[in-house]
C-alpha atoms as an extended CHARMM CRD file, in Angstrom:
* protein
*
       278  EXT
         1         1  MET       CA            -62.0360000000        6.6520000000      -10.2100000000  PROA      1               0.0000000000
         2         2  ARG       CA            -58.4470000000        5.7270000000       -9.1720000000  PROA      2               0.0000000000
         3         3  ALA       CA            -56.6750000000        8.3200000000       -7.0710000000  PROA      3               0.0000000000
         4         4  ASP       CA            -53.3020000000        9.5470000000       -8.2890000000  PROA      4               0.0000000000
         5         5  VAL       CA            -50.4160000000        7.8270000000       -6.5810000000  PROA      5               0.0000000000
         6         6  ASP       CA            -47.0760000000        9.5630000000       -6.1160000000  PROA      6               0.0000000000
         7         7  PRO       CA            -44.2000000000        7.6920000000       -7.7640000000  PROA      7               0.0000000000
         8         8  PRO       CA            -41.7720000000        6.0180000000       -5.3660000000  PROA      8               0.0000000000
         9         9  VAL       CA            -38.8720000000        8.1510000000       -4.2340000000  PROA      9               0.0000000000
        10        10  GLN       CA            -35.6460000000        7.3270000000       -6.0850000000  PROA      10              0.0000000000
        11        11  TYR       CA            -32.5580000000        7.6210000000       -3.9040000000  PROA      11              0.0000000000
        12        12  ASP       CA            -29.1820000000        8.2380000000       -5.4950000000  PROA      12              0.0000000000
        13        13  ILE       CA            -27.2860000000        5.3340000000       -3.9700000000  PROA      13              0.0000000000
        14        14  PRO       CA            -23.5320000000        5.6250000000       -4.6240000000  PROA      14              0.0000000000
        15        15  THR       CA            -21.6560000000        2.8500000000       -6.3850000000  PROA      15              0.0000000000
        16        16  PRO       CA            -17.9360000000        2.1520000000       -6.9280000000  PROA      16              0.0000000000
        17        17  ASN       CA            -18.0940000000        3.9850000000      -10.2820000000  PROA      17              0.0000000000
        18        18  ASN       CA            -20.3650000000        6.7510000000       -9.0150000000  PROA      18              0.0000000000
        19        19  PRO       CA            -18.8280000000        7.7180000000       -5.6630000000  PROA      19              0.0000000000
        20        20  PRO       CA            -20.0570000000       10.4990000000       -3.3480000000  PROA      20              0.0000000000
        21        21  TRP       CA            -16.6840000000       12.2920000000       -3.5310000000  PROA      21              0.0000000000
        22        22  ASN       CA            -14.7510000000       14.0750000000       -6.2730000000  PROA      22              0.0000000000
        23        23  GLY       CA            -11.1690000000       13.9650000000       -7.4760000000  PROA      23              0.0000000000
        24        24  TRP       CA             -9.9560000000       16.7970000000       -5.2520000000  PROA      24              0.0000000000
        25        25  VAL       CA            -11.2540000000       15.0560000000       -2.1460000000  PROA      25              0.0000000000
        26        26  ALA       CA             -9.5820000000       11.8080000000       -3.2590000000  PROA      26              0.0000000000
        27        27  ILE       CA             -6.2710000000       13.6000000000       -3.8480000000  PROA      27              0.0000000000
        28        28  GLY       CA             -6.5830000000       15.2270000000       -0.4220000000  PROA      28              0.0000000000
        29        29  ILE       CA             -6.9740000000       11.8290000000        1.2610000000  PROA      29              0.0000000000
        30        30  TRP       CA             -4.0200000000       10.4990000000       -0.7430000000  PROA      30              0.0000000000
        31        31  VAL       CA             -1.8200000000       13.3930000000        0.3960000000  PROA      31              0.0000000000
        32        32  LEU       CA             -3.0220000000       12.9160000000        3.9570000000  PROA      32              0.0000000000
        33        33  SER       CA             -2.1570000000        9.2060000000        3.8410000000  PROA      33              0.0000000000
        34        34  VAL       CA              1.4080000000       10.0560000000        2.7830000000  PROA      34              0.0000000000
        35        35  VAL       CA              1.6960000000       12.7210000000        5.5010000000  PROA      35              0.0000000000
        36        36  PHE       CA              0.4600000000       10.2890000000        8.1610000000  PROA      36              0.0000000000
        37        37  VAL       CA              3.0540000000        7.6650000000        7.2210000000  PROA      37              0.0000000000
        38        38  ALA       CA              5.8400000000       10.2630000000        7.2040000000  PROA      38              0.0000000000
        39        39  LEU       CA              4.8040000000       12.2900000000       10.2490000000  PROA      39              0.0000000000
        40        40  VAL       CA              3.3860000000        9.8250000000       12.7860000000  PROA      40              0.0000000000
        41        41  PRO       CA              6.6550000000        7.8290000000       13.1570000000  PROA      41              0.0000000000
        42        42  LEU       CA              8.5820000000       11.1150000000       13.6160000000  PROA      42              0.0000000000
        43        43  ILE       CA              6.3120000000       12.0580000000       16.5150000000  PROA      43              0.0000000000
        44        44  PHE       CA              7.4690000000        8.9080000000       18.3060000000  PROA      44              0.0000000000
        45        45  VAL       CA             11.1410000000        8.6870000000       17.3100000000  PROA      45              0.0000000000
        46        46  THR       CA             12.0820000000       12.3830000000       17.7430000000  PROA      46              0.0000000000
        47        47  PRO       CA             11.6540000000       12.5190000000       21.5590000000  PROA      47              0.0000000000
        48        48  TYR       CA             13.7310000000        9.3500000000       21.8530000000  PROA      48              0.0000000000
        49        49  ALA       CA             16.4770000000       10.8920000000       19.7160000000  PROA      49              0.0000000000
        50        50  PHE       CA             16.5370000000       13.9870000000       21.9460000000  PROA      50              0.0000000000
        51        51  LYS       CA             16.7070000000       11.7960000000       25.0220000000  PROA      51              0.0000000000
        52        52  GLN       CA             19.7210000000        9.9960000000       23.5650000000  PROA      52              0.0000000000
        53        53  GLY       CA             21.4740000000       13.3530000000       23.0920000000  PROA      53              0.0000000000
        54        54  LEU       CA             21.6780000000       13.0040000000       19.3320000000  PROA      54              0.0000000000
        55        55  ASP       CA             23.2250000000       15.9100000000       17.4180000000  PROA      55              0.0000000000
        56        56  PHE       CA             20.6390000000       16.6180000000       14.7010000000  PROA      56              0.0000000000
        57        57  SER       CA             23.1250000000       18.7360000000       12.7520000000  PROA      57              0.0000000000
        58        58  ASP       CA             25.3730000000       15.7140000000       12.2310000000  PROA      58              0.0000000000
        59        59  LYS       CA             23.6730000000       14.0320000000        9.2780000000  PROA      59              0.0000000000
        60        60  ALA       CA             25.9750000000       11.0200000000        9.2980000000  PROA      60              0.0000000000
        61        61  ALA       CA             25.3350000000       10.3570000000       12.9930000000  PROA      61              0.0000000000
        62        62  LEU       CA             21.6070000000       10.9100000000       12.5110000000  PROA      62              0.0000000000
        63        63  ARG       CA             21.4520000000        8.4540000000        9.6320000000  PROA      63              0.0000000000
        64        64  ASN       CA             23.4500000000        5.8640000000       11.5420000000  PROA      64              0.0000000000
        65        65  PHE       CA             21.1710000000        6.3000000000       14.5700000000  PROA      65              0.0000000000
        66        66  MET       CA             17.9530000000        5.9330000000       12.5500000000  PROA      66              0.0000000000
        67        67  PHE       CA             19.0870000000        2.7370000000       10.8250000000  PROA      67              0.0000000000
        68        68  THR       CA             21.0740000000        0.9620000000       13.5440000000  PROA      68              0.0000000000
        69        69  ASP       CA             19.5460000000        1.8460000000       16.9140000000  PROA      69              0.0000000000
        70        70  PRO       CA             16.9970000000       -0.9680000000       17.5700000000  PROA      70              0.0000000000
        71        71  THR       CA             14.6300000000        1.2360000000       19.5540000000  PROA      71              0.0000000000
        72        72  ALA       CA             14.7420000000        4.0060000000       16.9430000000  PROA      72              0.0000000000
        73        73  VAL       CA             13.9420000000        1.4750000000       14.2230000000  PROA      73              0.0000000000
        74        74  ILE       CA             10.9500000000        0.1180000000       16.1540000000  PROA      74              0.0000000000
        75        75  LEU       CA              9.7190000000        3.6570000000       16.7970000000  PROA      75              0.0000000000
        76        76  GLN       CA              9.8230000000        4.2970000000       13.0540000000  PROA      76              0.0000000000
        77        77  LEU       CA              8.0050000000        1.1100000000       12.0670000000  PROA      77              0.0000000000
        78        78  ALA       CA              5.3750000000        0.4480000000       14.7470000000  PROA      78              0.0000000000
        79        79  PRO       CA              3.5970000000        3.8290000000       14.3530000000  PROA      79              0.0000000000
        80        80  ILE       CA              2.9610000000        3.0250000000       10.6820000000  PROA      80              0.0000000000
        81        81  ILE       CA              0.1150000000        0.8200000000       11.9230000000  PROA      81              0.0000000000
        82        82  LEU       CA             -1.3280000000        3.8620000000       13.6840000000  PROA      82              0.0000000000
        83        83  ALA       CA             -0.8630000000        5.9440000000       10.5170000000  PROA      83              0.0000000000
        84        84  HSD       CA             -2.7970000000        3.3210000000        8.5780000000  PROA      84              0.0000000000
        85        85  ALA       CA             -5.5870000000        3.4570000000       11.1650000000  PROA      85              0.0000000000
        86        86  PHE       CA             -5.7960000000        7.2650000000       10.8520000000  PROA      86              0.0000000000
        87        87  THR       CA             -5.9530000000        7.0170000000        7.0510000000  PROA      87              0.0000000000
        88        88  LEU       CA             -8.6570000000        4.3550000000        7.1590000000  PROA      88              0.0000000000
        89        89  ALA       CA            -10.7160000000        6.4170000000        9.6130000000  PROA      89              0.0000000000
        90        90  VAL       CA            -10.6120000000        9.4970000000        7.3570000000  PROA      90              0.0000000000
        91        91  ALA       CA            -11.3880000000        7.3620000000        4.3000000000  PROA      91              0.0000000000
        92        92  TRP       CA            -14.3890000000        5.8510000000        6.1020000000  PROA      92              0.0000000000
        93        93  ILE       CA            -15.7730000000        9.3270000000        6.8210000000  PROA      93              0.0000000000
        94        94  VAL       CA            -15.4580000000       10.3060000000        3.1480000000  PROA      94              0.0000000000
        95        95  VAL       CA            -16.7550000000        7.0390000000        1.6870000000  PROA      95              0.0000000000
        96        96  THR       CA            -19.7710000000        6.7790000000        4.0020000000  PROA      96              0.0000000000
        97        97  LYS       CA            -20.4180000000       10.5270000000        4.3360000000  PROA      97              0.0000000000
        98        98  PHE       CA            -20.4790000000       10.1810000000        8.1060000000  PROA      98              0.0000000000
        99        99  ASN       CA            -22.2400000000        6.7990000000        8.0120000000  PROA      99              0.0000000000
       100       100  SER       CA            -24.8940000000        7.8600000000        5.4970000000  PROA      100             0.0000000000
       101       101  TYR       CA            -23.8120000000        5.1560000000        3.0360000000  PROA      101             0.0000000000
       102       102  SER       CA            -22.4460000000        1.6330000000        3.2660000000  PROA      102             0.0000000000
       103       103  PHE       CA            -18.6370000000        1.5200000000        3.2080000000  PROA      103             0.0000000000
       104       104  ARG       CA            -18.5420000000       -1.8610000000        1.4890000000  PROA      104             0.0000000000
       105       105  GLN       CA            -21.3070000000       -1.1600000000       -1.0110000000  PROA      105             0.0000000000
       106       106  THR       CA            -19.8200000000        2.1810000000       -2.0120000000  PROA      106             0.0000000000
       107       107  LEU       CA            -16.3660000000        0.6960000000       -2.6670000000  PROA      107             0.0000000000
       108       108  GLY       CA            -17.5400000000       -2.6390000000       -4.0790000000  PROA      108             0.0000000000
       109       109  TRP       CA            -17.3330000000       -5.6600000000       -1.8000000000  PROA      109             0.0000000000
       110       110  SER       CA            -17.9220000000       -8.4770000000       -4.2750000000  PROA      110             0.0000000000
       111       111  MET       CA            -15.4580000000      -10.7080000000       -6.1220000000  PROA      111             0.0000000000
       112       112  ASN       CA            -17.6760000000      -10.2890000000       -9.2050000000  PROA      112             0.0000000000
       113       113  GLY       CA            -16.2310000000      -13.1070000000      -11.2740000000  PROA      113             0.0000000000
       114       114  PHE       CA            -12.6800000000      -12.9710000000       -9.9010000000  PROA      114             0.0000000000
       115       115  LYS       CA            -11.8020000000      -16.5960000000       -9.1470000000  PROA      115             0.0000000000
       116       116  THR       CA             -9.1740000000      -18.3310000000       -7.0470000000  PROA      116             0.0000000000
       117       117  TRP       CA             -7.4250000000      -19.6610000000      -10.1390000000  PROA      117             0.0000000000
       118       118  HSD       CA             -7.1620000000      -16.1070000000      -11.4630000000  PROA      118             0.0000000000
       119       119  ALA       CA             -5.2510000000      -15.1340000000       -8.3210000000  PROA      119             0.0000000000
       120       120  VAL       CA             -2.9880000000      -18.2010000000       -8.5930000000  PROA      120             0.0000000000
       121       121  VAL       CA             -2.0850000000      -17.5380000000      -12.2380000000  PROA      121             0.0000000000
       122       122  ILE       CA             -1.4860000000      -13.8220000000      -11.6520000000  PROA      122             0.0000000000
       123       123  THR       CA              0.6690000000      -14.4960000000       -8.5810000000  PROA      123             0.0000000000
       124       124  ILE       CA              2.8530000000      -17.0670000000      -10.3660000000  PROA      124             0.0000000000
       125       125  ALA       CA              3.2990000000      -14.7890000000      -13.3870000000  PROA      125             0.0000000000
       126       126  PHE       CA              4.0970000000      -11.7970000000      -11.2020000000  PROA      126             0.0000000000
       127       127  TYR       CA              6.7950000000      -13.6080000000       -9.2320000000  PROA      127             0.0000000000
       128       128  ALA       CA              8.3370000000      -14.9720000000      -12.4030000000  PROA      128             0.0000000000
       129       129  ILE       CA              8.6090000000      -11.4280000000      -13.7490000000  PROA      129             0.0000000000
       130       130  ALA       CA              9.9300000000      -10.1440000000      -10.3900000000  PROA      130             0.0000000000
       131       131  VAL       CA             12.7080000000      -12.7630000000      -10.4090000000  PROA      131             0.0000000000
       132       132  ALA       CA             13.5670000000      -11.8690000000      -14.0030000000  PROA      132             0.0000000000
       133       133  LEU       CA             13.7560000000       -8.1780000000      -13.1120000000  PROA      133             0.0000000000
       134       134  THR       CA             16.0600000000       -8.9160000000      -10.1860000000  PROA      134             0.0000000000
       135       135  SER       CA             18.3110000000      -10.9750000000      -12.4610000000  PROA      135             0.0000000000
       136       136  LEU       CA             18.3590000000       -8.1770000000      -15.0200000000  PROA      136             0.0000000000
       137       137  PHE       CA             18.9380000000       -5.1660000000      -12.7410000000  PROA      137             0.0000000000
       138       138  GLY       CA             20.5360000000       -6.8740000000       -9.7550000000  PROA      138             0.0000000000
       139       139  GLU       CA             19.7370000000       -6.3200000000       -6.0910000000  PROA      139             0.0000000000
       140       140  VAL       CA             20.1640000000       -2.8650000000       -4.5900000000  PROA      140             0.0000000000
       141       141  GLU       CA             20.2220000000       -2.4840000000       -0.8270000000  PROA      141             0.0000000000
       142       142  ASN       CA             17.6540000000        0.2190000000       -0.0770000000  PROA      142             0.0000000000
       143       143  GLU       CA             16.6800000000        2.1820000000        3.0160000000  PROA      143             0.0000000000
       144       144  PHE       CA             13.7300000000       -0.0650000000        3.7870000000  PROA      144             0.0000000000
       145       145  GLU       CA             15.9510000000       -3.1480000000        3.8200000000  PROA      145             0.0000000000
       146       146  LEU       CA             18.3850000000       -1.3750000000        6.1570000000  PROA      146             0.0000000000
       147       147  LEU       CA             15.5590000000       -0.8520000000        8.6380000000  PROA      147             0.0000000000
       148       148  ILE       CA             14.4390000000       -4.4610000000        8.3950000000  PROA      148             0.0000000000
       149       149  LYS       CA             17.9460000000       -5.8420000000        8.9050000000  PROA      149             0.0000000000
       150       150  SER       CA             18.3500000000       -3.9920000000       12.2060000000  PROA      150             0.0000000000
       151       151  SER       CA             16.4820000000       -6.6320000000       14.2460000000  PROA      151             0.0000000000
       152       152  ARG       CA             14.0420000000       -9.5360000000       14.0790000000  PROA      152             0.0000000000
       153       153  TYR       CA             11.4610000000       -7.3440000000       15.8200000000  PROA      153             0.0000000000
       154       154  ALA       CA             11.5770000000       -5.0460000000       12.8200000000  PROA      154             0.0000000000
       155       155  VAL       CA             10.9770000000       -8.0140000000       10.5280000000  PROA      155             0.0000000000
       156       156  TYR       CA              7.8990000000       -9.1170000000       12.4750000000  PROA      156             0.0000000000
       157       157  LEU       CA              6.4880000000       -5.5840000000       12.5680000000  PROA      157             0.0000000000
       158       158  VAL       CA              6.9220000000       -5.1140000000        8.8240000000  PROA      158             0.0000000000
       159       159  ALA       CA              5.4270000000       -8.5480000000        8.1250000000  PROA      159             0.0000000000
       160       160  PHE       CA              2.3970000000       -7.6740000000       10.2570000000  PROA      160             0.0000000000
       161       161  PHE       CA              1.4650000000       -4.3220000000        8.7640000000  PROA      161             0.0000000000
       162       162  ALA       CA              2.4660000000       -5.3870000000        5.2520000000  PROA      162             0.0000000000
       163       163  THR       CA             -0.0100000000       -8.2560000000        5.4310000000  PROA      163             0.0000000000
       164       164  PHE       CA             -2.8470000000       -6.9780000000        7.6050000000  PROA      164             0.0000000000
       165       165  THR       CA             -3.0780000000       -3.1890000000        7.2860000000  PROA      165             0.0000000000
       166       166  ALA       CA             -1.1750000000       -1.9190000000        4.2340000000  PROA      166             0.0000000000
       167       167  PRO       CA             -3.1530000000       -3.8400000000        1.5550000000  PROA      167             0.0000000000
       168       168  LEU       CA             -6.5040000000       -2.6780000000        2.9430000000  PROA      168             0.0000000000
       169       169  VAL       CA             -5.4900000000        0.9600000000        3.4140000000  PROA      169             0.0000000000
       170       170  GLU       CA             -3.6230000000        1.2730000000        0.1230000000  PROA      170             0.0000000000
       171       171  GLU       CA             -6.4200000000       -0.2930000000       -1.8940000000  PROA      171             0.0000000000
       172       172  VAL       CA             -9.0360000000        1.9260000000       -0.2640000000  PROA      172             0.0000000000
       173       173  VAL       CA             -6.9400000000        5.0140000000       -1.0970000000  PROA      173             0.0000000000
       174       174  TYR       CA             -5.6900000000        4.1050000000       -4.5900000000  PROA      174             0.0000000000
       175       175  ARG       CA             -8.1840000000        1.7410000000       -6.2110000000  PROA      175             0.0000000000
       176       176  GLY       CA            -11.0520000000        2.9650000000       -4.0200000000  PROA      176             0.0000000000
       177       177  LEU       CA            -10.9620000000        6.7300000000       -3.5600000000  PROA      177             0.0000000000
       178       178  LEU       CA             -8.5890000000        7.7930000000       -6.3430000000  PROA      178             0.0000000000
       179       179  TYR       CA             -9.6250000000        5.4460000000       -9.1290000000  PROA      179             0.0000000000
       180       180  SER       CA            -13.3570000000        5.8030000000       -8.4920000000  PROA      180             0.0000000000
       181       181  ALA       CA            -13.1590000000        9.5950000000       -8.7260000000  PROA      181             0.0000000000
       182       182  PHE       CA            -10.6500000000        9.6870000000      -11.6140000000  PROA      182             0.0000000000
       183       183  GLN       CA            -12.5320000000        7.2640000000      -13.8710000000  PROA      183             0.0000000000
       184       184  ARG       CA            -15.6760000000        9.3360000000      -13.5460000000  PROA      184             0.0000000000
       185       185  ARG       CA            -13.8100000000       12.5660000000      -14.2840000000  PROA      185             0.0000000000
       186       186  PHE       CA            -11.1630000000       11.5020000000      -16.8360000000  PROA      186             0.0000000000
       187       187  GLY       CA            -12.2700000000        8.1130000000      -18.1290000000  PROA      187             0.0000000000
       188       188  ILE       CA            -10.8850000000        4.6390000000      -17.5170000000  PROA      188             0.0000000000
       189       189  VAL       CA             -7.5920000000        4.8410000000      -19.4470000000  PROA      189             0.0000000000
       190       190  LEU       CA             -6.3060000000        8.0300000000      -17.8340000000  PROA      190             0.0000000000
       191       191  ALA       CA             -7.5440000000        6.8930000000      -14.4140000000  PROA      191             0.0000000000
       192       192  VAL       CA             -5.5640000000        3.6470000000      -14.7230000000  PROA      192             0.0000000000
       193       193  ILE       CA             -2.4090000000        5.5510000000      -15.7140000000  PROA      193             0.0000000000
       194       194  LEU       CA             -2.7040000000        8.1170000000      -12.9180000000  PROA      194             0.0000000000
       195       195  VAL       CA             -3.4250000000        5.6130000000      -10.1590000000  PROA      195             0.0000000000
       196       196  THR       CA             -0.6560000000        3.2690000000      -11.3260000000  PROA      196             0.0000000000
       197       197  LEU       CA              1.9070000000        6.0780000000      -11.3660000000  PROA      197             0.0000000000
       198       198  LEU       CA              0.8520000000        7.6300000000       -8.0460000000  PROA      198             0.0000000000
       199       199  PHE       CA              1.1260000000        4.2670000000       -6.2770000000  PROA      199             0.0000000000
       200       200  THR       CA              4.5980000000        3.6840000000       -7.7140000000  PROA      200             0.0000000000
       201       201  ILE       CA              5.9640000000        7.2040000000       -7.1700000000  PROA      201             0.0000000000
       202       202  VAL       CA              5.0710000000        7.1860000000       -3.4740000000  PROA      202             0.0000000000
       203       203  HSD       CA              7.1220000000        4.0190000000       -2.9670000000  PROA      203             0.0000000000
       204       204  VAL       CA             10.2450000000        5.0790000000       -4.8900000000  PROA      204             0.0000000000
       205       205  PRO       CA             11.9530000000        6.8530000000       -1.9140000000  PROA      205             0.0000000000
       206       206  GLN       CA             11.2650000000        3.8210000000        0.2540000000  PROA      206             0.0000000000
       207       207  TYR       CA             13.0490000000        1.5370000000       -2.1880000000  PROA      207             0.0000000000
       208       208  SER       CA             16.0400000000        3.7670000000       -2.8590000000  PROA      208             0.0000000000
       209       209  LEU       CA             19.3920000000        4.3350000000       -1.2430000000  PROA      209             0.0000000000
       210       210  GLY       CA             20.2100000000        8.0100000000       -1.5850000000  PROA      210             0.0000000000
       211       211  SER       CA             19.6580000000        8.8490000000       -5.2410000000  PROA      211             0.0000000000
       212       212  SER       CA             19.9540000000        5.2370000000       -6.4110000000  PROA      212             0.0000000000
       213       213  PRO       CA             16.5810000000        3.4890000000       -6.7550000000  PROA      213             0.0000000000
       214       214  ASP       CA             16.1630000000       -0.2710000000       -6.7010000000  PROA      214             0.0000000000
       215       215  TYR       CA             15.0110000000       -0.4890000000      -10.3150000000  PROA      215             0.0000000000
       216       216  ALA       CA             13.8740000000       -4.1110000000      -10.1200000000  PROA      216             0.0000000000
       217       217  THR       CA             11.6050000000       -3.3990000000       -7.1520000000  PROA      217             0.0000000000
       218       218  VAL       CA             10.2970000000       -0.1160000000       -8.5650000000  PROA      218             0.0000000000
       219       219  ILE       CA              9.3610000000       -1.7650000000      -11.8820000000  PROA      219             0.0000000000
       220       220  ALA       CA              7.7560000000       -4.6390000000       -9.9790000000  PROA      220             0.0000000000
       221       221  LEU       CA              5.7370000000       -2.1090000000       -7.9780000000  PROA      221             0.0000000000
       222       222  LEU       CA              4.6440000000       -0.4230000000      -11.2080000000  PROA      222             0.0000000000
       223       223  LEU       CA              3.5120000000       -3.7800000000      -12.5630000000  PROA      223             0.0000000000
       224       224  LEU       CA              1.7450000000       -4.6580000000       -9.3050000000  PROA      224             0.0000000000
       225       225  SER       CA             -0.1330000000       -1.3590000000       -9.3060000000  PROA      225             0.0000000000
       226       226  LEU       CA             -1.1420000000       -1.8100000000      -12.9460000000  PROA      226             0.0000000000
       227       227  ILE       CA             -2.4070000000       -5.3440000000      -12.3040000000  PROA      227             0.0000000000
       228       228  LEU       CA             -4.4600000000       -4.3000000000       -9.2790000000  PROA      228             0.0000000000
       229       229  THR       CA             -5.9290000000       -1.2890000000      -11.0800000000  PROA      229             0.0000000000
       230       230  LEU       CA             -6.9080000000       -3.3740000000      -14.1220000000  PROA      230             0.0000000000
       231       231  ILE       CA             -8.6050000000       -5.8550000000      -11.8010000000  PROA      231             0.0000000000
       232       232  ARG       CA            -10.5600000000       -2.9520000000      -10.3360000000  PROA      232             0.0000000000
       233       233  VAL       CA            -11.5570000000       -1.9790000000      -13.8940000000  PROA      233             0.0000000000
       234       234  ARG       CA            -12.5570000000       -5.5300000000      -14.8180000000  PROA      234             0.0000000000
       235       235  THR       CA            -14.5720000000       -6.3310000000      -11.6880000000  PROA      235             0.0000000000
       236       236  ASP       CA            -15.9180000000       -2.8590000000      -10.7860000000  PROA      236             0.0000000000
       237       237  ASN       CA            -15.1920000000       -3.8600000000       -7.1930000000  PROA      237             0.0000000000
       238       238  LEU       CA            -12.4330000000       -3.1620000000       -4.6930000000  PROA      238             0.0000000000
       239       239  LEU       CA            -12.5190000000       -6.4730000000       -2.8110000000  PROA      239             0.0000000000
       240       240  PRO       CA            -10.5740000000       -8.5140000000       -5.4110000000  PROA      240             0.0000000000
       241       241  CYS       CA             -7.7910000000       -5.8930000000       -5.3040000000  PROA      241             0.0000000000
       242       242  ILE       CA             -7.5830000000       -6.1180000000       -1.5100000000  PROA      242             0.0000000000
       243       243  VAL       CA             -7.4960000000       -9.9220000000       -1.6050000000  PROA      243             0.0000000000
       244       244  LEU       CA             -4.7810000000      -10.1180000000       -4.2800000000  PROA      244             0.0000000000
       245       245  HSD       CA             -2.6790000000       -7.3700000000       -2.6650000000  PROA      245             0.0000000000
       246       246  THR       CA             -2.8960000000       -9.2300000000        0.6590000000  PROA      246             0.0000000000
       247       247  VAL       CA             -1.7650000000      -12.4480000000       -1.0200000000  PROA      247             0.0000000000
       248       248  PHE       CA              1.2290000000      -10.7140000000       -2.6460000000  PROA      248             0.0000000000
       249       249  ASN       CA              2.3400000000       -9.0480000000        0.5870000000  PROA      249             0.0000000000
       250       250  GLY       CA              1.6030000000      -12.1410000000        2.6720000000  PROA      250             0.0000000000
       251       251  ILE       CA              3.8780000000      -14.3020000000        0.5330000000  PROA      251             0.0000000000
       252       252  GLN       CA              6.6500000000      -11.6990000000        0.6810000000  PROA      252             0.0000000000
       253       253  SER       CA              6.2400000000      -11.4180000000        4.4520000000  PROA      253             0.0000000000
       254       254  CYS       CA              6.5710000000      -15.1780000000        4.8490000000  PROA      254             0.0000000000
       255       255  LEU       CA              9.7510000000      -15.1060000000        2.7550000000  PROA      255             0.0000000000
       256       256  LEU       CA             11.0760000000      -12.2520000000        4.8580000000  PROA      256             0.0000000000
       257       257  ILE       CA             10.4890000000      -14.1090000000        8.1130000000  PROA      257             0.0000000000
       258       258  ALA       CA             11.9300000000      -17.3290000000        6.7000000000  PROA      258             0.0000000000
       259       259  GLU       CA             14.9920000000      -15.6660000000        5.1570000000  PROA      259             0.0000000000
       260       260  PRO       CA             17.4950000000      -16.6480000000        7.9140000000  PROA      260             0.0000000000
       261       261  TYR       CA             16.4010000000      -20.2820000000        7.6220000000  PROA      261             0.0000000000
       262       262  LEU       CA             16.5030000000      -20.2060000000        3.8290000000  PROA      262             0.0000000000
       263       263  LYS       CA             20.0380000000      -18.8170000000        3.9290000000  PROA      263             0.0000000000
       264       264  SER       CA             21.1640000000      -21.8470000000        5.9140000000  PROA      264             0.0000000000
       265       265  LEU       CA             20.2470000000      -24.0790000000        2.9920000000  PROA      265             0.0000000000
       266       266  GLU       CA             22.5050000000      -24.9840000000        0.0840000000  PROA      266             0.0000000000
       267       267  PRO       CA             22.3290000000      -23.4810000000       -2.4040000000  PROA      267             0.0000000000
       268       268  VAL       CA             21.4700000000      -20.1310000000       -0.8640000000  PROA      268             0.0000000000
       269       269  VAL       CA             17.9280000000      -18.9960000000       -1.6190000000  PROA      269             0.0000000000
       270       270  GLU       CA             17.3330000000      -15.2470000000       -1.6140000000  PROA      270             0.0000000000
       271       271  PRO       CA             13.7750000000      -13.9120000000       -1.4860000000  PROA      271             0.0000000000
       272       272  THR       CA             12.9520000000      -11.2580000000       -4.0470000000  PROA      272             0.0000000000
       273       273  ALA       CA             12.5990000000       -7.6080000000       -3.0670000000  PROA      273             0.0000000000
       274       274  LEU       CA              9.7140000000       -7.0190000000       -0.6600000000  PROA      274             0.0000000000
       275       275  ILE       CA              6.6900000000       -5.3710000000       -2.3500000000  PROA      275             0.0000000000
       276       276  LEU       CA              5.1810000000       -3.2480000000        0.4710000000  PROA      276             0.0000000000
       277       277  LEU       CA              3.4960000000        0.2580000000        1.1110000000  PROA      277             0.0000000000
       278       278  LYS       CA              4.8170000000        2.1370000000        3.8020000000  PROA      278             0.0000000000
């Protein structure tokens, strides 16, 4: 007579579409990521401003100081890398539940059918649309460009975090944490809309000058977010989004670094607006 055998234990292993966090947790990490980017640079630049004897009640002087003083500009940009590290650390805790799950498996670390030629076609189409938008709406000098123009050091810093930290952190937050939780709670369509809008809205102040947004760049950001989110839907994995986002930002960073040399050519070649996160 055969003895009864207990069935094997079935573990609930999380997947990109069945994450071990809910929408409120995802929103909390998103808010925290925005706070980090806003607050961490202030922690560094404020003591320097006090040391320089800046009158904080004089808004004109404060604005001029923040955008023209080379040291102040560096102290605003360099800590963004630290802010990204803080965000990624918190996201890792949530995604892995204190190392109980695999970070890559939970978010989706496979290309899952996304090919190199897909990335090439999407990139070419995106830049064609970005150029058309710039021609239609014109170029608007925004606050981010003012920071970049202050020094070459600022350019190199922006190029570094735009290429190596921002794509990873932003994709983990938006297409990883937010989308994964939203699609389970609200369905794919509403999740795509919410993630696309949240990504764009966060960047609007960065690409504005006062109350005047750079419409070409904002629309391009909206399109970029939509493309990346749809890729997340199609592949059920985060890795293709990270790769494509890195390619987009890497190309823009190269154009940014090469801009002085491009301007020396005839006719003048102007790179399109930089598509970056924080």
